[in-house]
PDB file of N, CA, C, O and CB in Angstrom:
ATOM      1  N   MET A   1     107.786 159.445 152.985  1.00  0.00           N
ATOM      2  CA  MET A   1     108.500 158.907 151.872  1.00  0.00           C
ATOM      3  C   MET A   1     107.693 158.001 151.025  1.00  0.00           C
ATOM      4  O   MET A   1     106.922 157.202 151.557  1.00  0.00           O
ATOM      5  CB  MET A   1     109.663 158.215 152.328  1.00  0.00           C
ATOM      6  N   THR A   2     107.817 158.073 149.771  1.00  0.00           N
ATOM      7  CA  THR A   2     107.097 157.166 148.847  1.00  0.00           C
ATOM      8  C   THR A   2     107.989 156.001 148.554  1.00  0.00           C
ATOM      9  O   THR A   2     109.209 156.051 148.713  1.00  0.00           O
ATOM     10  CB  THR A   2     106.678 157.884 147.520  1.00  0.00           C
ATOM     11  N   GLU A   3     107.320 154.914 148.107  1.00  0.00           N
ATOM     12  CA  GLU A   3     108.037 153.718 147.719  1.00  0.00           C
ATOM     13  C   GLU A   3     108.599 153.894 146.314  1.00  0.00           C
ATOM     14  O   GLU A   3     108.069 154.670 145.519  1.00  0.00           O
ATOM     15  CB  GLU A   3     107.121 152.483 147.792  1.00  0.00           C
ATOM     16  N   LEU A   4     109.666 153.177 146.015  1.00  0.00           N
ATOM     17  CA  LEU A   4     110.160 153.143 144.679  1.00  0.00           C
ATOM     18  C   LEU A   4     109.280 152.268 143.833  1.00  0.00           C
ATOM     19  O   LEU A   4     108.772 151.250 144.302  1.00  0.00           O
ATOM     20  CB  LEU A   4     111.580 152.669 144.646  1.00  0.00           C
ATOM     21  N   THR A   5     109.095 152.650 142.593  1.00  0.00           N
ATOM     22  CA  THR A   5     108.246 151.812 141.668  1.00  0.00           C
ATOM     23  C   THR A   5     109.060 150.624 141.139  1.00  0.00           C
ATOM     24  O   THR A   5     110.283 150.577 141.266  1.00  0.00           O
ATOM     25  CB  THR A   5     107.706 152.678 140.444  1.00  0.00           C
ATOM     26  N   GLU A   6     108.371 149.711 140.568  1.00  0.00           N
ATOM     27  CA  GLU A   6     109.028 148.571 139.921  1.00  0.00           C
ATOM     28  C   GLU A   6     110.072 148.999 138.914  1.00  0.00           C
ATOM     29  O   GLU A   6     111.178 148.459 138.879  1.00  0.00           O
ATOM     30  CB  GLU A   6     108.006 147.699 139.240  1.00  0.00           C
ATOM     31  N   ARG A   7     109.706 149.991 138.079  1.00  0.00           N
ATOM     32  CA  ARG A   7     110.645 150.503 137.087  1.00  0.00           C
ATOM     33  C   ARG A   7     111.854 151.100 137.712  1.00  0.00           C
ATOM     34  O   ARG A   7     112.961 150.869 137.226  1.00  0.00           O
ATOM     35  CB  ARG A   7     109.994 151.511 136.220  1.00  0.00           C
ATOM     36  N   GLU A   8     111.704 151.878 138.793  1.00  0.00           N
ATOM     37  CA  GLU A   8     112.797 152.489 139.470  1.00  0.00           C
ATOM     38  C   GLU A   8     113.731 151.472 140.087  1.00  0.00           C
ATOM     39  O   GLU A   8     114.950 151.644 140.075  1.00  0.00           O
ATOM     40  CB  GLU A   8     112.291 153.409 140.501  1.00  0.00           C
ATOM     41  N   LEU A   9     113.155 150.409 140.626  1.00  0.00           N
ATOM     42  CA  LEU A   9     113.960 149.364 141.178  1.00  0.00           C
ATOM     43  C   LEU A   9     114.716 148.637 140.140  1.00  0.00           C
ATOM     44  O   LEU A   9     115.851 148.221 140.371  1.00  0.00           O
ATOM     45  CB  LEU A   9     113.143 148.433 141.934  1.00  0.00           C
ATOM     46  N   ALA A  10     114.092 148.459 138.931  1.00  0.00           N
ATOM     47  CA  ALA A  10     114.813 147.800 137.807  1.00  0.00           C
ATOM     48  C   ALA A  10     115.933 148.672 137.283  1.00  0.00           C
ATOM     49  O   ALA A  10     116.977 148.161 136.876  1.00  0.00           O
ATOM     50  CB  ALA A  10     113.844 147.467 136.656  1.00  0.00           C
ATOM     51  N   VAL A  11     115.729 150.016 137.285  1.00  0.00           N
ATOM     52  CA  VAL A  11     116.795 150.909 136.872  1.00  0.00           C
ATOM     53  C   VAL A  11     118.004 150.698 137.825  1.00  0.00           C
ATOM     54  O   VAL A  11     119.137 150.510 137.382  1.00  0.00           O
ATOM     55  CB  VAL A  11     116.301 152.414 136.884  1.00  0.00           C
ATOM     56  N   LEU A  12     117.720 150.735 139.137  1.00  0.00           N
ATOM     57  CA  LEU A  12     118.829 150.611 140.124  1.00  0.00           C
ATOM     58  C   LEU A  12     119.495 149.244 139.963  1.00  0.00           C
ATOM     59  O   LEU A  12     120.717 149.155 140.084  1.00  0.00           O
ATOM     60  CB  LEU A  12     118.301 150.793 141.607  1.00  0.00           C
ATOM     61  N   ALA A  13     118.748 148.192 139.700  1.00  0.00           N
ATOM     62  CA  ALA A  13     119.305 146.873 139.553  1.00  0.00           C
ATOM     63  C   ALA A  13     120.205 146.796 138.303  1.00  0.00           C
ATOM     64  O   ALA A  13     121.285 146.209 138.367  1.00  0.00           O
ATOM     65  CB  ALA A  13     118.181 145.836 139.478  1.00  0.00           C
ATOM     66  N   LEU A  14     119.778 147.379 137.170  1.00  0.00           N
ATOM     67  CA  LEU A  14     120.590 147.405 135.983  1.00  0.00           C
ATOM     68  C   LEU A  14     121.882 148.239 136.203  1.00  0.00           C
ATOM     69  O   LEU A  14     122.965 147.856 135.759  1.00  0.00           O
ATOM     70  CB  LEU A  14     119.772 147.968 134.816  1.00  0.00           C
ATOM     71  N   GLU A  15     121.736 149.360 136.883  1.00  0.00           N
ATOM     72  CA  GLU A  15     122.897 150.171 137.101  1.00  0.00           C
ATOM     73  C   GLU A  15     123.927 149.515 137.952  1.00  0.00           C
ATOM     74  O   GLU A  15     125.129 149.697 137.757  1.00  0.00           O
ATOM     75  CB  GLU A  15     122.514 151.431 137.695  1.00  0.00           C
ATOM     76  N   GLY A  16     123.440 148.725 138.930  1.00  0.00           N
ATOM     77  CA  GLY A  16     124.295 148.033 139.855  1.00  0.00           C
ATOM     78  C   GLY A  16     125.003 146.830 139.312  1.00  0.00           C
ATOM     79  O   GLY A  16     125.976 146.352 139.895  1.00  0.00           O
ATOM     80  N   ALA A  17     124.510 146.327 138.174  1.00  0.00           N
ATOM     81  CA  ALA A  17     125.144 145.158 137.546  1.00  0.00           C
ATOM     82  C   ALA A  17     126.431 145.562 136.887  1.00  0.00           C
ATOM     83  O   ALA A  17     126.567 146.707 136.456  1.00  0.00           O
ATOM     84  CB  ALA A  17     124.211 144.504 136.519  1.00  0.00           C
ATOM     85  N   GLY A  18     127.360 144.679 136.797  1.00  0.00           N
ATOM     86  CA  GLY A  18     128.615 144.917 136.114  1.00  0.00           C
ATOM     87  C   GLY A  18     128.441 144.729 134.582  1.00  0.00           C
ATOM     88  O   GLY A  18     127.907 143.722 134.117  1.00  0.00           O
ATOM     89  N   TRP A  19     128.908 145.727 133.836  1.00  0.00           N
ATOM     90  CA  TRP A  19     128.751 145.708 132.368  1.00  0.00           C
ATOM     91  C   TRP A  19     130.163 145.839 131.794  1.00  0.00           C
ATOM     92  O   TRP A  19     130.946 146.700 132.196  1.00  0.00           O
ATOM     93  CB  TRP A  19     127.781 146.887 131.842  1.00  0.00           C
ATOM     94  N   ARG A  20     130.460 144.953 130.839  1.00  0.00           N
ATOM     95  CA  ARG A  20     131.777 145.052 130.199  1.00  0.00           C
ATOM     96  C   ARG A  20     131.803 146.151 129.144  1.00  0.00           C
ATOM     97  O   ARG A  20     132.842 146.779 128.943  1.00  0.00           O
ATOM     98  CB  ARG A  20     132.162 143.714 129.562  1.00  0.00           C
ATOM     99  N   THR A  21     130.701 146.395 128.478  1.00  0.00           N
ATOM    100  CA  THR A  21     130.670 147.426 127.459  1.00  0.00           C
ATOM    101  C   THR A  21     129.388 148.241 127.655  1.00  0.00           C
ATOM    102  O   THR A  21     128.391 147.758 128.192  1.00  0.00           O
ATOM    103  CB  THR A  21     130.744 146.808 126.018  1.00  0.00           C
ATOM    104  N   GLN A  22     129.457 149.495 127.197  1.00  0.00           N
ATOM    105  CA  GLN A  22     128.290 150.390 127.226  1.00  0.00           C
ATOM    106  C   GLN A  22     127.177 149.841 126.333  1.00  0.00           C
ATOM    107  O   GLN A  22     125.994 149.962 126.651  1.00  0.00           O
ATOM    108  CB  GLN A  22     128.686 151.822 126.772  1.00  0.00           C
ATOM    109  N   GLY A  23     127.578 149.228 125.198  1.00  0.00           N
ATOM    110  CA  GLY A  23     126.577 148.699 124.278  1.00  0.00           C
ATOM    111  C   GLY A  23     125.732 147.607 124.870  1.00  0.00           C
ATOM    112  O   GLY A  23     124.531 147.529 124.614  1.00  0.00           O
ATOM    113  N   ALA A  24     126.377 146.734 125.688  1.00  0.00           N
ATOM    114  CA  ALA A  24     125.661 145.685 126.352  1.00  0.00           C
ATOM    115  C   ALA A  24     124.644 146.207 127.388  1.00  0.00           C
ATOM    116  O   ALA A  24     123.546 145.671 127.540  1.00  0.00           O
ATOM    117  CB  ALA A  24     126.640 144.769 127.008  1.00  0.00           C
ATOM    118  N   LYS A  25     125.046 147.239 128.069  1.00  0.00           N
ATOM    119  CA  LYS A  25     124.124 147.820 129.055  1.00  0.00           C
ATOM    120  C   LYS A  25     122.978 148.475 128.370  1.00  0.00           C
ATOM    121  O   LYS A  25     121.840 148.292 128.804  1.00  0.00           O
ATOM    122  CB  LYS A  25     124.828 148.822 129.948  1.00  0.00           C
ATOM    123  N   GLU A  26     123.201 149.245 127.306  1.00  0.00           N
ATOM    124  CA  GLU A  26     122.157 149.921 126.580  1.00  0.00           C
ATOM    125  C   GLU A  26     121.187 148.928 125.939  1.00  0.00           C
ATOM    126  O   GLU A  26     119.992 149.211 125.848  1.00  0.00           O
ATOM    127  CB  GLU A  26     122.760 150.821 125.529  1.00  0.00           C
ATOM    128  N   GLN A  27     121.678 147.776 125.495  1.00  0.00           N
ATOM    129  CA  GLN A  27     120.813 146.749 124.939  1.00  0.00           C
ATOM    130  C   GLN A  27     119.952 146.168 125.980  1.00  0.00           C
ATOM    131  O   GLN A  27     118.767 145.932 125.744  1.00  0.00           O
ATOM    132  CB  GLN A  27     121.600 145.675 124.284  1.00  0.00           C
ATOM    133  N   ALA A  28     120.514 145.917 127.167  1.00  0.00           N
ATOM    134  CA  ALA A  28     119.761 145.418 128.298  1.00  0.00           C
ATOM    135  C   ALA A  28     118.671 146.366 128.717  1.00  0.00           C
ATOM    136  O   ALA A  28     117.569 145.951 129.075  1.00  0.00           O
ATOM    137  CB  ALA A  28     120.669 145.158 129.448  1.00  0.00           C
ATOM    138  N   VAL A  29     118.991 147.662 128.669  1.00  0.00           N
ATOM    139  CA  VAL A  29     117.998 148.691 129.012  1.00  0.00           C
ATOM    140  C   VAL A  29     116.819 148.585 128.027  1.00  0.00           C
ATOM    141  O   VAL A  29     115.658 148.592 128.438  1.00  0.00           O
ATOM    142  CB  VAL A  29     118.641 150.139 128.971  1.00  0.00           C
ATOM    143  N   ARG A  30     117.119 148.489 126.769  1.00  0.00           N
ATOM    144  CA  ARG A  30     116.039 148.376 125.786  1.00  0.00           C
ATOM    145  C   ARG A  30     115.204 147.123 125.950  1.00  0.00           C
ATOM    146  O   ARG A  30     113.975 147.160 125.899  1.00  0.00           O
ATOM    147  CB  ARG A  30     116.605 148.407 124.405  1.00  0.00           C
ATOM    148  N   GLU A  31     115.893 146.018 126.146  1.00  0.00           N
ATOM    149  CA  GLU A  31     115.202 144.703 126.247  1.00  0.00           C
ATOM    150  C   GLU A  31     114.427 144.579 127.539  1.00  0.00           C
ATOM    151  O   GLU A  31     113.266 144.169 127.510  1.00  0.00           O
ATOM    152  CB  GLU A  31     116.212 143.549 126.150  1.00  0.00           C
ATOM    153  N   ARG A  32     115.022 144.917 128.673  1.00  0.00           N
ATOM    154  CA  ARG A  32     114.442 144.648 129.964  1.00  0.00           C
ATOM    155  C   ARG A  32     113.392 145.743 130.360  1.00  0.00           C
ATOM    156  O   ARG A  32     112.350 145.445 130.944  1.00  0.00           O
ATOM    157  CB  ARG A  32     115.566 144.558 131.019  1.00  0.00           C
ATOM    158  N   LEU A  33     113.713 146.998 130.021  1.00  0.00           N
ATOM    159  CA  LEU A  33     112.847 148.103 130.450  1.00  0.00           C
ATOM    160  C   LEU A  33     111.979 148.617 129.299  1.00  0.00           C
ATOM    161  O   LEU A  33     110.929 149.216 129.534  1.00  0.00           O
ATOM    162  CB  LEU A  33     113.694 149.250 131.016  1.00  0.00           C
ATOM    163  N   GLY A  34     112.384 148.399 128.133  1.00  0.00           N
ATOM    164  CA  GLY A  34     111.606 148.895 127.003  1.00  0.00           C
ATOM    165  C   GLY A  34     111.713 150.403 126.799  1.00  0.00           C
ATOM    166  O   GLY A  34     110.786 151.005 126.257  1.00  0.00           O
ATOM    167  N   ILE A  35     112.791 151.020 127.207  1.00  0.00           N
ATOM    168  CA  ILE A  35     113.015 152.441 127.100  1.00  0.00           C
ATOM    169  C   ILE A  35     114.310 152.723 126.413  1.00  0.00           C
ATOM    170  O   ILE A  35     115.145 151.826 126.296  1.00  0.00           O
ATOM    171  CB  ILE A  35     112.994 153.087 128.447  1.00  0.00           C
ATOM    172  N   SER A  36     114.526 153.972 125.935  1.00  0.00           N
ATOM    173  CA  SER A  36     115.769 154.345 125.346  1.00  0.00           C
ATOM    174  C   SER A  36     116.829 154.551 126.396  1.00  0.00           C
ATOM    175  O   SER A  36     116.510 154.717 127.573  1.00  0.00           O
ATOM    176  CB  SER A  36     115.603 155.570 124.526  1.00  0.00           C
ATOM    177  N   ALA A  37     118.074 154.544 125.998  1.00  0.00           N
ATOM    178  CA  ALA A  37     119.200 154.829 126.880  1.00  0.00           C
ATOM    179  C   ALA A  37     119.079 156.295 127.476  1.00  0.00           C
ATOM    180  O   ALA A  37     119.395 156.531 128.642  1.00  0.00           O
ATOM    181  CB  ALA A  37     120.560 154.652 126.078  1.00  0.00           C
ATOM    182  N   THR A  38     118.633 157.201 126.664  1.00  0.00           N
ATOM    183  CA  THR A  38     118.451 158.560 127.122  1.00  0.00           C
ATOM    184  C   THR A  38     117.444 158.631 128.212  1.00  0.00           C
ATOM    185  O   THR A  38     117.701 159.281 129.226  1.00  0.00           O
ATOM    186  CB  THR A  38     118.049 159.448 126.003  1.00  0.00           C
ATOM    187  N   ARG A  39     116.287 157.991 128.068  1.00  0.00           N
ATOM    188  CA  ARG A  39     115.265 157.956 129.171  1.00  0.00           C
ATOM    189  C   ARG A  39     115.779 157.255 130.387  1.00  0.00           C
ATOM    190  O   ARG A  39     115.485 157.664 131.511  1.00  0.00           O
ATOM    191  CB  ARG A  39     113.981 157.261 128.713  1.00  0.00           C
ATOM    192  N   TYR A  40     116.546 156.198 130.191  1.00  0.00           N
ATOM    193  CA  TYR A  40     117.102 155.458 131.318  1.00  0.00           C
ATOM    194  C   TYR A  40     117.947 156.371 132.169  1.00  0.00           C
ATOM    195  O   TYR A  40     117.790 156.401 133.389  1.00  0.00           O
ATOM    196  CB  TYR A  40     117.929 154.264 130.837  1.00  0.00           C
ATOM    197  N   TYR A  41     118.846 157.124 131.544  1.00  0.00           N
ATOM    198  CA  TYR A  41     119.743 158.022 132.292  1.00  0.00           C
ATOM    199  C   TYR A  41     118.987 159.194 132.897  1.00  0.00           C
ATOM    200  O   TYR A  41     119.397 159.712 133.936  1.00  0.00           O
ATOM    201  CB  TYR A  41     120.855 158.545 131.383  1.00  0.00           C
ATOM    202  N   GLN A  42     117.914 159.619 132.285  1.00  0.00           N
ATOM    203  CA  GLN A  42     117.072 160.632 132.961  1.00  0.00           C
ATOM    204  C   GLN A  42     116.449 160.082 134.215  1.00  0.00           C
ATOM    205  O   GLN A  42     116.444 160.752 135.248  1.00  0.00           O
ATOM    206  CB  GLN A  42     115.975 161.134 132.029  1.00  0.00           C
ATOM    207  N   LEU A  43     115.919 158.867 134.150  1.00  0.00           N
ATOM    208  CA  LEU A  43     115.361 158.247 135.335  1.00  0.00           C
ATOM    209  C   LEU A  43     116.408 158.044 136.410  1.00  0.00           C
ATOM    210  O   LEU A  43     116.171 158.344 137.581  1.00  0.00           O
ATOM    211  CB  LEU A  43     114.726 156.932 134.983  1.00  0.00           C
ATOM    212  N   LEU A  44     117.573 157.532 136.015  1.00  0.00           N
ATOM    213  CA  LEU A  44     118.616 157.293 136.968  1.00  0.00           C
ATOM    214  C   LEU A  44     119.065 158.547 137.648  1.00  0.00           C
ATOM    215  O   LEU A  44     119.261 158.563 138.864  1.00  0.00           O
ATOM    216  CB  LEU A  44     119.757 156.644 136.317  1.00  0.00           C
ATOM    217  N   ASN A  45     119.232 159.594 136.891  1.00  0.00           N
ATOM    218  CA  ASN A  45     119.667 160.854 137.474  1.00  0.00           C
ATOM    219  C   ASN A  45     118.646 161.388 138.448  1.00  0.00           C
ATOM    220  O   ASN A  45     118.999 161.943 139.488  1.00  0.00           O
ATOM    221  CB  ASN A  45     119.934 161.874 136.393  1.00  0.00           C
ATOM    222  N   GLY A  46     117.386 161.224 138.117  1.00  0.00           N
ATOM    223  CA  GLY A  46     116.337 161.616 139.084  1.00  0.00           C
ATOM    224  C   GLY A  46     116.382 160.816 140.361  1.00  0.00           C
ATOM    225  O   GLY A  46     116.128 161.351 141.440  1.00  0.00           O
ATOM    226  N   LEU A  47     116.700 159.544 140.255  1.00  0.00           N
ATOM    227  CA  LEU A  47     116.782 158.698 141.472  1.00  0.00           C
ATOM    228  C   LEU A  47     117.946 159.112 142.369  1.00  0.00           C
ATOM    229  O   LEU A  47     117.886 158.886 143.577  1.00  0.00           O
ATOM    230  CB  LEU A  47     116.935 157.210 141.084  1.00  0.00           C
ATOM    231  N   LEU A  48     118.960 159.687 141.842  1.00  0.00           N
ATOM    232  CA  LEU A  48     120.077 160.065 142.676  1.00  0.00           C
ATOM    233  C   LEU A  48     119.772 161.044 143.765  1.00  0.00           C
ATOM    234  O   LEU A  48     120.496 161.116 144.758  1.00  0.00           O
ATOM    235  CB  LEU A  48     121.111 160.607 141.857  1.00  0.00           C
ATOM    236  N   ASP A  49     118.713 161.803 143.600  1.00  0.00           N
ATOM    237  CA  ASP A  49     118.303 162.779 144.611  1.00  0.00           C
ATOM    238  C   ASP A  49     117.175 162.333 145.484  1.00  0.00           C
ATOM    239  O   ASP A  49     116.666 163.107 146.294  1.00  0.00           O
ATOM    240  CB  ASP A  49     117.921 164.031 143.966  1.00  0.00           C
ATOM    241  N   ARG A  50     116.769 161.077 145.331  1.00  0.00           N
ATOM    242  CA  ARG A  50     115.607 160.558 146.106  1.00  0.00           C
ATOM    243  C   ARG A  50     116.128 159.785 147.364  1.00  0.00           C
ATOM    244  O   ARG A  50     116.940 158.868 147.243  1.00  0.00           O
ATOM    245  CB  ARG A  50     114.697 159.593 145.184  1.00  0.00           C
ATOM    246  N   PRO A  51     115.654 160.171 148.530  1.00  0.00           N
ATOM    247  CA  PRO A  51     116.022 159.460 149.758  1.00  0.00           C
ATOM    248  C   PRO A  51     115.670 157.978 149.711  1.00  0.00           C
ATOM    249  O   PRO A  51     116.368 157.170 150.324  1.00  0.00           O
ATOM    250  CB  PRO A  51     115.342 160.099 150.946  1.00  0.00           C
ATOM    251  N   GLU A  52     114.625 157.601 149.012  1.00  0.00           N
ATOM    252  CA  GLU A  52     114.145 156.216 148.949  1.00  0.00           C
ATOM    253  C   GLU A  52     115.218 155.409 148.216  1.00  0.00           C
ATOM    254  O   GLU A  52     115.502 154.272 148.592  1.00  0.00           O
ATOM    255  CB  GLU A  52     112.730 156.109 148.219  1.00  0.00           C
ATOM    256  N   ALA A  53     115.813 155.987 147.179  1.00  0.00           N
ATOM    257  CA  ALA A  53     116.856 155.306 146.415  1.00  0.00           C
ATOM    258  C   ALA A  53     118.102 155.123 147.256  1.00  0.00           C
ATOM    259  O   ALA A  53     118.732 154.066 147.239  1.00  0.00           O
ATOM    260  CB  ALA A  53     117.189 156.084 145.144  1.00  0.00           C
ATOM    261  N   LEU A  54     118.448 156.167 147.993  1.00  0.00           N
ATOM    262  CA  LEU A  54     119.609 156.058 148.880  1.00  0.00           C
ATOM    263  C   LEU A  54     119.399 154.993 149.944  1.00  0.00           C
ATOM    264  O   LEU A  54     120.341 154.271 150.269  1.00  0.00           O
ATOM    265  CB  LEU A  54     119.900 157.401 149.543  1.00  0.00           C
ATOM    266  N   GLU A  55     118.229 154.874 150.483  1.00  0.00           N
ATOM    267  CA  GLU A  55     117.922 153.874 151.490  1.00  0.00           C
ATOM    268  C   GLU A  55     117.980 152.474 150.862  1.00  0.00           C
ATOM    269  O   GLU A  55     118.463 151.534 151.493  1.00  0.00           O
ATOM    270  CB  GLU A  55     116.528 154.142 152.117  1.00  0.00           C
ATOM    271  N   HIS A  56     117.509 152.337 149.672  1.00  0.00           N
ATOM    272  CA  HIS A  56     117.518 151.019 148.977  1.00  0.00           C
ATOM    273  C   HIS A  56     118.882 150.552 148.612  1.00  0.00           C
ATOM    274  O   HIS A  56     119.227 149.395 148.854  1.00  0.00           O
ATOM    275  CB  HIS A  56     116.694 151.074 147.733  1.00  0.00           C
ATOM    276  N   SER A  57     119.683 151.429 148.027  1.00  0.00           N
ATOM    277  CA  SER A  57     121.019 151.111 147.512  1.00  0.00           C
ATOM    278  C   SER A  57     122.035 152.186 147.865  1.00  0.00           C
ATOM    279  O   SER A  57     122.478 152.940 146.998  1.00  0.00           O
ATOM    280  CB  SER A  57     120.970 150.928 146.002  1.00  0.00           C
ATOM    281  N   PRO A  58     122.398 152.254 149.122  1.00  0.00           N
ATOM    282  CA  PRO A  58     123.270 153.400 149.549  1.00  0.00           C
ATOM    283  C   PRO A  58     124.648 153.446 148.854  1.00  0.00           C
ATOM    284  O   PRO A  58     125.136 154.508 148.469  1.00  0.00           O
ATOM    285  CB  PRO A  58     123.497 153.329 151.064  1.00  0.00           C
ATOM    286  N   VAL A  59     125.248 152.262 148.711  1.00  0.00           N
ATOM    287  CA  VAL A  59     126.618 152.264 148.066  1.00  0.00           C
ATOM    288  C   VAL A  59     126.498 152.669 146.623  1.00  0.00           C
ATOM    289  O   VAL A  59     127.311 153.468 146.159  1.00  0.00           O
ATOM    290  CB  VAL A  59     127.310 150.849 148.156  1.00  0.00           C
ATOM    291  N   LEU A  60     125.559 152.179 145.903  1.00  0.00           N
ATOM    292  CA  LEU A  60     125.427 152.559 144.443  1.00  0.00           C
ATOM    293  C   LEU A  60     125.070 154.007 144.325  1.00  0.00           C
ATOM    294  O   LEU A  60     125.689 154.707 143.523  1.00  0.00           O
ATOM    295  CB  LEU A  60     124.338 151.698 143.709  1.00  0.00           C
ATOM    296  N   ILE A  61     124.092 154.518 145.086  1.00  0.00           N
ATOM    297  CA  ILE A  61     123.665 155.890 144.995  1.00  0.00           C
ATOM    298  C   ILE A  61     124.786 156.863 145.319  1.00  0.00           C
ATOM    299  O   ILE A  61     125.005 157.844 144.609  1.00  0.00           O
ATOM    300  CB  ILE A  61     122.507 156.123 145.906  1.00  0.00           C
ATOM    301  N   ASN A  62     125.532 156.555 146.468  1.00  0.00           N
ATOM    302  CA  ASN A  62     126.620 157.445 146.834  1.00  0.00           C
ATOM    303  C   ASN A  62     127.782 157.448 145.771  1.00  0.00           C
ATOM    304  O   ASN A  62     128.389 158.483 145.498  1.00  0.00           O
ATOM    305  CB  ASN A  62     127.162 157.027 148.216  1.00  0.00           C
ATOM    306  N   ARG A  63     128.044 156.298 145.218  1.00  0.00           N
ATOM    307  CA  ARG A  63     129.034 156.231 144.115  1.00  0.00           C
ATOM    308  C   ARG A  63     128.630 157.074 142.985  1.00  0.00           C
ATOM    309  O   ARG A  63     129.429 157.866 142.486  1.00  0.00           O
ATOM    310  CB  ARG A  63     129.227 154.825 143.627  1.00  0.00           C
ATOM    311  N   LEU A  64     127.367 156.937 142.537  1.00  0.00           N
ATOM    312  CA  LEU A  64     126.858 157.704 141.364  1.00  0.00           C
ATOM    313  C   LEU A  64     126.814 159.177 141.660  1.00  0.00           C
ATOM    314  O   LEU A  64     127.047 159.998 140.773  1.00  0.00           O
ATOM    315  CB  LEU A  64     125.452 157.225 140.954  1.00  0.00           C
ATOM    316  N   ARG A  65     126.514 159.530 142.910  1.00  0.00           N
ATOM    317  CA  ARG A  65     126.515 160.945 143.259  1.00  0.00           C
ATOM    318  C   ARG A  65     127.900 161.546 143.184  1.00  0.00           C
ATOM    319  O   ARG A  65     128.061 162.677 142.726  1.00  0.00           O
ATOM    320  CB  ARG A  65     125.951 161.142 144.641  1.00  0.00           C
ATOM    321  N   ARG A  66     128.954 160.770 143.649  1.00  0.00           N
ATOM    322  CA  ARG A  66     130.295 161.270 143.575  1.00  0.00           C
ATOM    323  C   ARG A  66     130.736 161.464 142.120  1.00  0.00           C
ATOM    324  O   ARG A  66     131.419 162.436 141.796  1.00  0.00           O
ATOM    325  CB  ARG A  66     131.235 160.331 144.296  1.00  0.00           C
ATOM    326  N   ILE A  67     130.339 160.530 141.248  1.00  0.00           N
ATOM    327  CA  ILE A  67     130.716 160.605 139.856  1.00  0.00           C
ATOM    328  C   ILE A  67     130.049 161.881 139.221  1.00  0.00           C
ATOM    329  O   ILE A  67     130.683 162.644 138.493  1.00  0.00           O
ATOM    330  CB  ILE A  67     130.285 159.277 139.098  1.00  0.00           C
ATOM    331  N   ARG A  68     128.772 162.052 139.536  1.00  0.00           N
ATOM    332  CA  ARG A  68     127.986 163.200 139.006  1.00  0.00           C
ATOM    333  C   ARG A  68     128.627 164.537 139.510  1.00  0.00           C
ATOM    334  O   ARG A  68     128.818 165.479 138.741  1.00  0.00           O
ATOM    335  CB  ARG A  68     126.443 163.096 139.473  1.00  0.00           C
ATOM    336  N   ASP A  69     128.939 164.572 140.793  1.00  0.00           N
ATOM    337  CA  ASP A  69     129.533 165.801 141.339  1.00  0.00           C
ATOM    338  C   ASP A  69     130.906 166.050 140.699  1.00  0.00           C
ATOM    339  O   ASP A  69     131.228 167.202 140.404  1.00  0.00           O
ATOM    340  CB  ASP A  69     129.665 165.706 142.892  1.00  0.00           C
ATOM    341  N   ALA A  70     131.720 165.022 140.476  1.00  0.00           N
ATOM    342  CA  ALA A  70     133.027 165.202 139.840  1.00  0.00           C
ATOM    343  C   ALA A  70     132.901 165.775 138.414  1.00  0.00           C
ATOM    344  O   ALA A  70     133.646 166.664 138.002  1.00  0.00           O
ATOM    345  CB  ALA A  70     133.775 163.862 139.801  1.00  0.00           C
ATOM    346  N   ARG A  71     131.930 165.225 137.695  1.00  0.00           N
ATOM    347  CA  ARG A  71     131.691 165.709 136.293  1.00  0.00           C
ATOM    348  C   ARG A  71     131.214 167.123 136.339  1.00  0.00           C
ATOM    349  O   ARG A  71     131.646 167.912 135.499  1.00  0.00           O
ATOM    350  CB  ARG A  71     130.646 164.825 135.534  1.00  0.00           C
ATOM    351  N   ARG A  72     130.362 167.513 137.244  1.00  0.00           N
ATOM    352  CA  ARG A  72     129.895 168.883 137.345  1.00  0.00           C
ATOM    353  C   ARG A  72     131.118 169.825 137.635  1.00  0.00           C
ATOM    354  O   ARG A  72     131.243 170.903 137.054  1.00  0.00           O
ATOM    355  CB  ARG A  72     128.793 169.002 138.479  1.00  0.00           C
ATOM    356  N   ALA A  73     131.964 169.383 138.517  1.00  0.00           N
ATOM    357  CA  ALA A  73     133.129 170.234 138.918  1.00  0.00           C
ATOM    358  C   ALA A  73     134.083 170.397 137.728  1.00  0.00           C
ATOM    359  O   ALA A  73     134.770 171.415 137.648  1.00  0.00           O
ATOM    360  CB  ALA A  73     133.904 169.600 140.151  1.00  0.00           C
ATOM    361  N   GLU A  74     134.147 169.451 136.821  1.00  0.00           N
ATOM    362  CA  GLU A  74     135.002 169.616 135.640  1.00  0.00           C
ATOM    363  C   GLU A  74     134.558 170.642 134.663  1.00  0.00           C
ATOM    364  O   GLU A  74     135.354 171.189 133.899  1.00  0.00           O
ATOM    365  CB  GLU A  74     135.115 168.362 134.943  1.00  0.00           C
ATOM    366  N   ARG A  75     133.248 170.911 134.688  1.00  0.00           N
ATOM    367  CA  ARG A  75     132.718 171.902 133.707  1.00  0.00           C
ATOM    368  C   ARG A  75     133.063 173.280 134.049  1.00  0.00           C
ATOM    369  O   ARG A  75     132.692 174.206 133.328  1.00  0.00           O
ATOM    370  CB  ARG A  75     131.246 171.812 133.590  1.00  0.00           C
TER     371      ARG A  75
END
């Protein structure tokens, strides 16, 4: 297994934080990571399938996997 990068850890930390509005989260993504919201969600989605991310943040990753699976089932 490979280690998570600093950026990947930062993505997990941002996703795990509580956000009152989507706009506040997207602003934090731009300010803290220097990437677009679209790129952020691409990185986050990729992390959901990584065992290293699951080991680092099991509750967060499992919650996000359930959400992703539910959305796929709706389609």
